VEXDO-174626 format. One record per residue (C-alpha): z, y, x; chain; residue number from 1; residue in one letter. Coordinates in nm, 3 decimals. Layout:
% VEXDO-174626
- Z / Y / X / A / NUM / a
...
% end
This chain:
% VEXDO-174626
- 28.185 / -17.165 / 5.837 / A / 1 / x
- 27.813 / -17.055 / 5.876 / A / 2 / x
- 27.747 / -16.701 / 5.846 / A / 3 / x
- 27.486 / -16.552 / 5.613 / A / 4 / x
- 27.252 / -16.449 / 5.890 / A / 5 / x
- 27.271 / -16.780 / 6.044 / A / 6 / x
- 27.179 / -16.961 / 5.714 / A / 7 / x
- 26.864 / -16.739 / 5.675 / A / 8 / x
- 26.771 / -16.825 / 6.036 / A / 9 / x
- 26.782 / -17.204 / 5.954 / A / 10 / x
- 26.572 / -17.147 / 5.629 / A / 11 / x
- 26.324 / -16.950 / 5.816 / A / 12 / x
- 26.286 / -17.215 / 6.089 / A / 13 / x
- 26.266 / -17.501 / 5.810 / A / 14 / x
- 25.985 / -17.298 / 5.624 / A / 15 / x
- 25.793 / -17.257 / 5.962 / A / 16 / x
- 25.814 / -17.620 / 6.038 / A / 17 / x
- 25.683 / -17.722 / 5.697 / A / 18 / x
- 25.398 / -17.470 / 5.731 / A / 19 / x
- 25.308 / -17.641 / 6.071 / A / 20 / x
- 25.298 / -17.985 / 5.916 / A / 21 / x
- 25.073 / -17.872 / 5.636 / A / 22 / x
- 24.834 / -17.705 / 5.883 / A / 23 / x
- 24.831 / -18.011 / 6.110 / A / 24 / x
- 24.739 / -18.249 / 5.837 / A / 25 / x
- 24.490 / -18.021 / 5.704 / A / 26 / x
- 24.307 / -18.003 / 6.034 / A / 27 / x
- 24.341 / -18.370 / 6.134 / A / 28 / x
- 24.388 / -18.536 / 5.808 / A / 29 / x
- 24.106 / -18.770 / 5.840 / A / 30 / x
- 24.169 / -18.852 / 6.213 / A / 31 / x
- 24.530 / -18.927 / 6.119 / A / 32 / x
- 24.429 / -19.135 / 5.814 / A / 33 / x
- 24.181 / -19.333 / 6.024 / A / 34 / x
- 24.445 / -19.399 / 6.280 / A / 35 / x
- 24.695 / -19.489 / 6.048 / A / 36 / x
- 24.435 / -19.737 / 5.877 / A / 37 / x
- 24.339 / -19.871 / 6.209 / A / 38 / x
- 23.982 / -19.698 / 6.215 / A / 39 / x
- 23.863 / -19.492 / 6.490 / A / 40 / x
- 23.705 / -19.160 / 6.409 / A / 41 / x
- 23.449 / -19.143 / 6.689 / A / 42 / x
- 23.232 / -19.409 / 6.868 / A / 43 / x
- 23.002 / -19.397 / 7.148 / A / 44 / x
- 22.779 / -19.672 / 7.326 / A / 45 / x
- 22.775 / -19.674 / 7.704 / A / 46 / x
- 22.493 / -19.862 / 7.871 / A / 47 / x
- 22.451 / -19.985 / 8.222 / A / 48 / x
- 22.819 / -20.040 / 8.283 / A / 49 / x
- 22.858 / -20.218 / 8.617 / A / 50 / x
- 23.035 / -20.559 / 8.621 / A / 51 / x
- 23.264 / -20.627 / 8.916 / A / 52 / x
- 23.310 / -20.983 / 9.037 / A / 53 / x
- 23.652 / -21.081 / 9.160 / A / 54 / x
- 23.606 / -21.371 / 9.431 / A / 55 / x
- 23.637 / -21.459 / 9.812 / A / 56 / x
- 23.357 / -21.251 / 9.966 / A / 57 / x
- 23.392 / -21.418 / 10.294 / A / 58 / x
- 23.344 / -21.763 / 10.161 / A / 59 / x
- 23.085 / -21.751 / 9.863 / A / 60 / x
- 22.767 / -21.606 / 9.764 / A / 61 / x
- 22.723 / -21.508 / 9.403 / A / 62 / x
- 22.397 / -21.468 / 9.210 / A / 63 / x
- 22.212 / -21.532 / 8.877 / A / 64 / x
- 22.440 / -21.304 / 8.682 / A / 65 / x
- 22.361 / -20.977 / 8.467 / A / 66 / x
- 22.511 / -20.699 / 8.685 / A / 67 / x
- 22.544 / -20.449 / 8.377 / A / 68 / x
- 22.669 / -20.461 / 8.026 / A / 69 / x
- 22.700 / -20.222 / 7.739 / A / 70 / x
- 23.027 / -20.101 / 7.607 / A / 71 / x
- 23.097 / -19.964 / 7.257 / A / 72 / x
- 23.365 / -19.711 / 7.299 / A / 73 / x
- 23.586 / -19.586 / 6.983 / A / 74 / x
- 23.874 / -19.357 / 6.960 / A / 75 / x
- 24.047 / -19.079 / 6.743 / A / 76 / x
- 24.056 / -18.869 / 7.039 / A / 77 / x
- 23.725 / -18.695 / 7.124 / A / 78 / x
- 23.823 / -18.571 / 7.449 / A / 79 / x
- 23.943 / -18.926 / 7.577 / A / 80 / x
- 23.650 / -19.092 / 7.447 / A / 81 / x
- 23.396 / -18.846 / 7.641 / A / 82 / x
- 23.607 / -18.890 / 7.952 / A / 83 / x
- 23.552 / -19.254 / 7.956 / A / 84 / x
- 23.191 / -19.234 / 7.841 / A / 85 / x
- 23.113 / -19.036 / 8.133 / A / 86 / x
- 23.055 / -19.229 / 8.463 / A / 87 / x
- 23.210 / -18.953 / 8.695 / A / 88 / x
- 23.530 / -18.952 / 8.470 / A / 89 / x
- 23.551 / -19.294 / 8.377 / A / 90 / x
- 23.862 / -19.472 / 8.442 / A / 91 / x
- 23.803 / -19.817 / 8.308 / A / 92 / x
- 23.586 / -20.105 / 8.457 / A / 93 / x
- 23.455 / -20.436 / 8.366 / A / 94 / x
- 23.540 / -20.749 / 8.570 / A / 95 / x
- 23.475 / -21.114 / 8.575 / A / 96 / x
- 23.740 / -21.321 / 8.769 / A / 97 / x
- 23.589 / -21.589 / 8.966 / A / 98 / x
- 23.898 / -21.680 / 9.182 / A / 99 / x
- 23.972 / -22.007 / 9.031 / A / 100 / x
- 23.608 / -22.123 / 9.020 / A / 101 / x
- 23.453 / -22.352 / 9.263 / A / 102 / x
- 23.076 / -22.413 / 9.345 / A / 103 / x
- 22.818 / -22.443 / 9.086 / A / 104 / x
- 22.710 / -22.248 / 8.759 / A / 105 / x
- 22.979 / -22.117 / 8.526 / A / 106 / x
- 22.999 / -21.904 / 8.210 / A / 107 / x
- 23.278 / -21.640 / 8.268 / A / 108 / x
- 23.454 / -21.412 / 8.025 / A / 109 / x
- 23.441 / -21.027 / 8.078 / A / 110 / x
- 23.754 / -20.822 / 8.071 / A / 111 / x
- 23.803 / -20.427 / 8.052 / A / 112 / x
- 24.067 / -20.293 / 8.282 / A / 113 / x
- 24.231 / -19.957 / 8.306 / A / 114 / x
- 24.106 / -19.833 / 7.963 / A / 115 / x
- 24.306 / -19.548 / 7.817 / A / 116 / x
- 24.522 / -19.660 / 7.528 / A / 117 / x
- 24.373 / -19.399 / 7.303 / A / 118 / x
- 24.040 / -19.580 / 7.354 / A / 119 / x
- 23.912 / -19.921 / 7.234 / A / 120 / x
- 23.613 / -20.094 / 7.405 / A / 121 / x
- 23.377 / -20.379 / 7.294 / A / 122 / x
- 23.141 / -20.540 / 7.550 / A / 123 / x
- 22.781 / -20.648 / 7.489 / A / 124 / x
- 22.750 / -20.938 / 7.600 / A / 125 / x
- 23.116 / -21.026 / 7.665 / A / 126 / x
- 23.043 / -21.310 / 7.904 / A / 127 / x
- 22.813 / -21.369 / 8.185 / A / 128 / x
- 22.673 / -21.664 / 8.359 / A / 129 / x
- 22.710 / -21.697 / 8.745 / A / 130 / x
- 22.609 / -21.933 / 9.030 / A / 131 / x
- 22.855 / -21.988 / 9.305 / A / 132 / x
- 22.734 / -22.097 / 9.637 / A / 133 / x
- 22.879 / -22.119 / 10.010 / A / 134 / x
- 22.783 / -21.817 / 10.190 / A / 135 / x
- 22.541 / -21.857 / 10.486 / A / 136 / x
- 22.353 / -21.607 / 10.715 / A / 137 / x
- 22.038 / -21.691 / 10.915 / A / 138 / x
- 21.781 / -21.471 / 11.094 / A / 139 / x
- 21.402 / -21.474 / 10.982 / A / 140 / x
- 21.074 / -21.345 / 11.101 / A / 141 / x
- 20.911 / -21.112 / 10.828 / A / 142 / x
- 20.571 / -21.155 / 10.751 / A / 143 / x
- 20.359 / -20.879 / 10.584 / A / 144 / x
- 20.209 / -20.960 / 10.246 / A / 145 / x
- 19.898 / -20.763 / 10.125 / A / 146 / x
- 19.715 / -20.787 / 9.798 / A / 147 / x
- 19.399 / -20.619 / 9.961 / A / 148 / x
- 19.296 / -20.552 / 10.320 / A / 149 / x
- 19.088 / -20.255 / 10.245 / A / 150 / x
- 19.161 / -19.879 / 10.181 / A / 151 / x
- 19.062 / -19.712 / 9.842 / A / 152 / x
- 18.746 / -19.565 / 10.028 / A / 153 / x
- 18.662 / -19.922 / 10.154 / A / 154 / x
- 18.776 / -19.902 / 10.507 / A / 155 / x
- 18.893 / -20.227 / 10.663 / A / 156 / x
- 19.264 / -20.240 / 10.756 / A / 157 / x
- 19.381 / -20.353 / 11.119 / A / 158 / x
- 19.665 / -20.582 / 11.152 / A / 159 / x
- 19.996 / -20.477 / 11.007 / A / 160 / x
- 20.282 / -20.406 / 11.236 / A / 161 / x
- 20.630 / -20.451 / 11.123 / A / 162 / x
- 20.951 / -20.293 / 11.266 / A / 163 / x
- 21.187 / -20.467 / 11.297 / A / 164 / x
- 20.996 / -20.802 / 11.301 / A / 165 / x
- 21.303 / -20.999 / 11.225 / A / 166 / x
- 21.603 / -20.956 / 10.974 / A / 167 / x
- 21.935 / -21.106 / 10.899 / A / 168 / x
- 21.934 / -21.285 / 10.570 / A / 169 / x
- 22.260 / -21.354 / 10.376 / A / 170 / x
- 22.249 / -21.600 / 10.088 / A / 171 / x
- 22.396 / -21.920 / 9.940 / A / 172 / x
- 22.350 / -22.244 / 10.135 / A / 173 / x
- 22.126 / -22.411 / 9.849 / A / 174 / x
- 21.930 / -22.097 / 9.827 / A / 175 / x
- 21.871 / -22.094 / 10.194 / A / 176 / x
- 21.706 / -22.440 / 10.167 / A / 177 / x
- 21.451 / -22.308 / 9.926 / A / 178 / x
- 21.335 / -22.010 / 10.130 / A / 179 / x
- 20.969 / -22.057 / 10.240 / A / 180 / x
- 20.917 / -21.721 / 10.389 / A / 181 / x
- 21.061 / -21.362 / 10.431 / A / 182 / x
- 20.802 / -21.109 / 10.334 / A / 183 / x
- 20.738 / -20.738 / 10.315 / A / 184 / x
- 20.513 / -20.707 / 10.013 / A / 185 / x
- 20.294 / -20.408 / 10.051 / A / 186 / x
- 20.163 / -20.266 / 9.725 / A / 187 / x
- 19.813 / -20.115 / 9.708 / A / 188 / x
- 19.951 / -19.788 / 9.614 / A / 189 / x
- 20.102 / -19.774 / 9.982 / A / 190 / x
- 19.770 / -19.777 / 10.138 / A / 191 / x
- 19.570 / -19.462 / 10.209 / A / 192 / x
- 19.234 / -19.411 / 10.370 / A / 193 / x
- 19.424 / -19.343 / 10.705 / A / 194 / x
- 19.596 / -19.670 / 10.685 / A / 195 / x
- 19.965 / -19.770 / 10.616 / A / 196 / x
- 20.288 / -19.599 / 10.708 / A / 197 / x
- 20.558 / -19.684 / 10.484 / A / 198 / x
- 20.907 / -19.843 / 10.439 / A / 199 / x
- 20.898 / -20.176 / 10.248 / A / 200 / x
- 21.182 / -20.394 / 10.095 / A / 201 / x
- 21.231 / -20.716 / 10.229 / A / 202 / x
- 21.201 / -21.038 / 9.985 / A / 203 / x
- 21.254 / -21.396 / 10.016 / A / 204 / x
- 20.992 / -21.626 / 9.850 / A / 205 / x
- 21.019 / -22.010 / 9.764 / A / 206 / x
- 20.722 / -22.245 / 9.778 / A / 207 / x
- 20.588 / -22.112 / 9.451 / A / 208 / x
- 20.597 / -21.765 / 9.561 / A / 209 / x
- 20.895 / -21.676 / 9.343 / A / 210 / x
- 21.158 / -21.425 / 9.466 / A / 211 / x
- 21.484 / -21.551 / 9.556 / A / 212 / x
- 21.833 / -21.380 / 9.567 / A / 213 / x
- 21.939 / -21.264 / 9.937 / A / 214 / x
- 22.097 / -20.983 / 10.100 / A / 215 / x
- 21.884 / -20.852 / 10.392 / A / 216 / x
- 21.993 / -20.663 / 10.698 / A / 217 / x
- 21.823 / -20.420 / 10.718 / A / 218 / x
- 21.716 / -20.412 / 10.359 / A / 219 / x
- 21.381 / -20.237 / 10.435 / A / 220 / x
- 21.132 / -20.259 / 10.724 / A / 221 / x
- 20.885 / -20.003 / 10.833 / A / 222 / x
- 20.499 / -20.108 / 10.793 / A / 223 / x
- 20.222 / -19.949 / 10.998 / A / 224 / x
- 19.846 / -20.026 / 11.021 / A / 225 / x
- 19.525 / -19.828 / 11.130 / A / 226 / x
- 19.198 / -19.864 / 10.978 / A / 227 / x
- 18.842 / -19.922 / 11.124 / A / 228 / x
- 18.609 / -19.677 / 10.991 / A / 229 / x
- 18.221 / -19.729 / 11.022 / A / 230 / x
- 18.058 / -19.462 / 11.247 / A / 231 / x
- 17.696 / -19.374 / 11.327 / A / 232 / x
- 17.530 / -19.110 / 11.544 / A / 233 / x
- 17.305 / -18.857 / 11.387 / A / 234 / x
- 17.039 / -18.589 / 11.503 / A / 235 / x
- 17.117 / -18.240 / 11.446 / A / 236 / x
- 16.853 / -17.998 / 11.308 / A / 237 / x
- 16.869 / -17.632 / 11.222 / A / 238 / x
- 16.712 / -17.434 / 10.950 / A / 239 / x
- 16.724 / -17.065 / 10.922 / A / 240 / x
- 16.863 / -16.904 / 10.621 / A / 241 / x
- 16.880 / -16.530 / 10.529 / A / 242 / x
- 16.674 / -16.217 / 10.578 / A / 243 / x
- 16.502 / -16.185 / 10.930 / A / 244 / x
- 16.567 / -15.865 / 11.134 / A / 245 / x
- 16.309 / -15.599 / 11.157 / A / 246 / x
- 15.992 / -15.695 / 11.346 / A / 247 / x
- 16.118 / -16.054 / 11.413 / A / 248 / x
- 15.860 / -16.324 / 11.314 / A / 249 / x
- 16.075 / -16.628 / 11.376 / A / 250 / x
- 16.364 / -16.756 / 11.558 / A / 251 / x
- 16.433 / -17.030 / 11.819 / A / 252 / x
- 16.769 / -17.226 / 11.827 / A / 253 / x
- 16.941 / -17.385 / 12.108 / A / 254 / x
- 17.225 / -17.627 / 12.030 / A / 255 / x
- 17.521 / -17.707 / 12.250 / A / 256 / x
- 17.515 / -18.058 / 12.113 / A / 257 / x
- 17.211 / -18.218 / 11.965 / A / 258 / x
- 17.397 / -18.520 / 11.834 / A / 259 / x
- 17.709 / -18.588 / 11.644 / A / 260 / x
- 17.919 / -18.908 / 11.554 / A / 261 / x
- 17.988 / -18.938 / 11.164 / A / 262 / x
- 18.270 / -19.139 / 11.035 / A / 263 / x
- 18.295 / -19.253 / 10.674 / A / 264 / x
- 18.244 / -19.547 / 10.438 / A / 265 / x
- 17.934 / -19.758 / 10.456 / A / 266 / x
- 17.775 / -19.607 / 10.145 / A / 267 / x
- 17.838 / -19.258 / 10.268 / A / 268 / x
- 17.683 / -19.321 / 10.581 / A / 269 / x
- 17.377 / -19.490 / 10.415 / A / 270 / x
- 17.340 / -19.189 / 10.202 / A / 271 / x
- 17.378 / -18.959 / 10.493 / A / 272 / x
- 17.075 / -19.089 / 10.662 / A / 273 / x
- 16.995 / -19.047 / 11.034 / A / 274 / x
- 17.018 / -18.652 / 11.064 / A / 275 / x
- 17.199 / -18.352 / 10.947 / A / 276 / x
- 17.041 / -18.023 / 10.873 / A / 277 / x
- 17.266 / -17.711 / 10.972 / A / 278 / x
- 17.199 / -17.394 / 10.786 / A / 279 / x
- 17.193 / -17.100 / 11.032 / A / 280 / x
- 17.232 / -16.745 / 10.894 / A / 281 / x
- 16.988 / -16.526 / 11.090 / A / 282 / x
- 17.016 / -16.219 / 10.860 / A / 283 / x
- 16.978 / -15.898 / 11.070 / A / 284 / x
- 16.958 / -16.072 / 11.416 / A / 285 / x
- 16.716 / -15.887 / 11.649 / A / 286 / x
- 16.866 / -15.976 / 11.978 / A / 287 / x
- 16.970 / -16.309 / 12.149 / A / 288 / x
- 17.305 / -16.406 / 11.983 / A / 289 / x
- 17.543 / -16.708 / 12.014 / A / 290 / x
- 17.758 / -16.832 / 11.708 / A / 291 / x
- 17.984 / -17.120 / 11.662 / A / 292 / x
- 17.885 / -17.301 / 11.318 / A / 293 / x
- 18.053 / -17.584 / 11.137 / A / 294 / x
- 17.843 / -17.879 / 11.081 / A / 295 / x
- 17.841 / -17.955 / 10.708 / A / 296 / x
- 17.960 / -18.294 / 10.575 / A / 297 / x
- 18.084 / -18.429 / 10.241 / A / 298 / x
- 18.429 / -18.480 / 10.144 / A / 299 / x
- 18.569 / -18.808 / 10.295 / A / 300 / x
- 18.327 / -18.798 / 10.603 / A / 301 / x
- 18.442 / -18.672 / 10.934 / A / 302 / x
- 18.217 / -18.571 / 11.215 / A / 303 / x
- 18.268 / -18.516 / 11.591 / A / 304 / x
- 18.220 / -18.241 / 11.699 / A / 305 / x
- 18.296 / -18.053 / 11.390 / A / 306 / x
- 18.119 / -17.743 / 11.510 / A / 307 / x
- 17.865 / -17.647 / 11.789 / A / 308 / x
- 17.748 / -17.347 / 11.960 / A / 309 / x
- 17.407 / -17.214 / 11.837 / A / 310 / x
- 17.209 / -16.962 / 12.053 / A / 311 / x
- 16.979 / -16.779 / 11.822 / A / 312 / x
- 16.667 / -16.615 / 12.007 / A / 313 / x
- 16.452 / -16.396 / 11.784 / A / 314 / x
- 16.072 / -16.414 / 11.825 / A / 315 / x
- 15.923 / -16.051 / 11.784 / A / 316 / x
- 15.602 / -15.954 / 11.649 / A / 317 / x
- 15.354 / -15.786 / 11.907 / A / 318 / x
- 15.103 / -15.514 / 11.803 / A / 319 / x
- 14.822 / -15.725 / 11.942 / A / 320 / x
- 14.903 / -15.994 / 11.682 / A / 321 / x
- 15.081 / -16.225 / 11.936 / A / 322 / x
- 15.479 / -16.290 / 11.954 / A / 323 / x
- 15.720 / -16.207 / 12.203 / A / 324 / x
- 16.087 / -16.323 / 12.232 / A / 325 / x
- 16.352 / -16.057 / 12.253 / A / 326 / x
- 16.451 / -16.158 / 12.620 / A / 327 / x
- 16.229 / -16.237 / 12.895 / A / 328 / x
- 16.399 / -16.564 / 12.961 / A / 329 / x
- 16.193 / -16.766 / 12.712 / A / 330 / x
- 16.299 / -17.096 / 12.858 / A / 331 / x
- 16.641 / -17.082 / 12.698 / A / 332 / x
- 16.519 / -17.123 / 12.366 / A / 333 / x
- 16.544 / -17.471 / 12.206 / A / 334 / x
- 16.490 / -17.589 / 11.851 / A / 335 / x
- 16.335 / -17.394 / 11.576 / A / 336 / x
- 16.426 / -17.441 / 11.191 / A / 337 / x
- 16.341 / -17.790 / 11.051 / A / 338 / x
- 16.301 / -17.926 / 11.403 / A / 339 / x
- 16.552 / -18.130 / 11.610 / A / 340 / x
- 16.766 / -17.941 / 11.846 / A / 341 / x
- 16.717 / -18.058 / 12.198 / A / 342 / x
- 16.952 / -18.000 / 12.492 / A / 343 / x
- 17.079 / -17.663 / 12.603 / A / 344 / x
- 16.737 / -17.562 / 12.715 / A / 345 / x
- 16.416 / -17.704 / 12.549 / A / 346 / x
- 16.094 / -17.578 / 12.418 / A / 347 / x
- 16.027 / -17.572 / 12.037 / A / 348 / x
- 15.724 / -17.735 / 11.871 / A / 349 / x
- 15.626 / -17.400 / 11.746 / A / 350 / x
- 15.640 / -17.234 / 12.102 / A / 351 / x
- 15.458 / -17.531 / 12.249 / A / 352 / x
- 15.167 / -17.498 / 11.996 / A / 353 / x
- 15.180 / -17.121 / 12.080 / A / 354 / x
- 15.164 / -17.183 / 12.454 / A / 355 / x
- 14.888 / -17.457 / 12.412 / A / 356 / x
- 14.675 / -17.211 / 12.216 / A / 357 / x
- 14.728 / -16.950 / 12.495 / A / 358 / x
- 14.621 / -17.193 / 12.772 / A / 359 / x
- 14.324 / -17.283 / 12.585 / A / 360 / x
- 14.236 / -16.892 / 12.538 / A / 361 / x
- 14.303 / -16.842 / 12.909 / A / 362 / x
- 14.082 / -17.155 / 12.989 / A / 363 / x
- 13.804 / -17.024 / 12.782 / A / 364 / x
- 13.844 / -16.678 / 12.929 / A / 365 / x
- 13.814 / -16.816 / 13.256 / A / 366 / x
- 13.526 / -17.026 / 13.179 / A / 367 / x
- 13.349 / -16.696 / 13.041 / A / 368 / x
- 13.430 / -16.509 / 13.364 / A / 369 / x
- 13.291 / -16.783 / 13.569 / A / 370 / x
- 12.974 / -16.792 / 13.359 / A / 371 / x
- 12.936 / -16.409 / 13.360 / A / 372 / x
- 12.994 / -16.395 / 13.741 / A / 373 / x
- 12.720 / -16.660 / 13.796 / A / 374 / x
- 12.467 / -16.471 / 13.591 / A / 375 / x
- 12.430 / -16.174 / 13.856 / A / 376 / x
- 12.380 / -16.421 / 14.117 / A / 377 / x
- 12.109 / -16.580 / 13.942 / A / 378 / x
- 11.951 / -16.253 / 13.879 / A / 379 / x
- 11.972 / -16.161 / 14.261 / A / 380 / x
- 11.802 / -16.484 / 14.339 / A / 381 / x
- 11.513 / -16.406 / 14.117 / A / 382 / x
- 11.479 / -16.078 / 14.265 / A / 383 / x
- 11.449 / -16.208 / 14.602 / A / 384 / x
- 11.205 / -16.454 / 14.478 / A / 385 / x
% end
């Protein structure tokens, strides 16, 4: 006979169970109702689900099919649904069984495998069309294919070199007969003003230039090409800028190089002309000084040499109105502002004019001396007479 305490325990357990059932249906009533009625509470569309083909990979080559489908998943269990929707945790896969099919084109139904029993899936599309051919492999030369042979700045591209020059192509036997050439198509975006240095995917083209289905080994080749850039030789000129030093009348410039080679587009070289003026800061210079100065060029233009050594010689004022260089070695001075720089030792146009004037003055002075010296002789002759 059941004791009184035992009967109370059973009663309490029954009441607890009853409350548990009420709470469960209160929290999951809609889900349970949907499950019992055949409706799923949650749905989610999963796109780009890969299609796996089941066939003899050693004997056949398959092409012409959609490689991905969309799966509409539904489940009353949110956790299970999310697990199947995420690629990293997904257990199911979509397959097409071709094992019983021969060569040719076929429409094949898709099947979902390894899907959780708590989740349902509907595929879109639910069939695919495939073409089955005998598998063949052949080696081909790769040809570079360019839409343009000039760089963005207009430089001409030299011949494109591919590495490797040959690839192994696997495809179907019928597709192999359609191959006109194997190419590495170089997009204009891959071309820079320095040339081409990039990896390019290998393609097979038919006679109409349409791509064919192949598997290339390697998949990509390296394409390289240099450019031929127009060049010209220009003369270098110097022009003084800044505030001269005290007691300095002018400056002579001597350049380590009087010419430079410029590289750029045809339009840039035409705009540049035949000379480049180099600004030289002479502020505060009162003694002979040598400075390295960059040659100014616009963007997109390169120049060799990029800089030159300039010897700056101040021409000092004298009390008698003439000029004198800050050093006795006047022959070391070369070009002056706005005049072309000669070799490492040359005479400026202004210096030549000064020397010419001095020579003329000396000549005139000599002539006057000769005349004055001849006058006393004439007077002596007159006295003797």
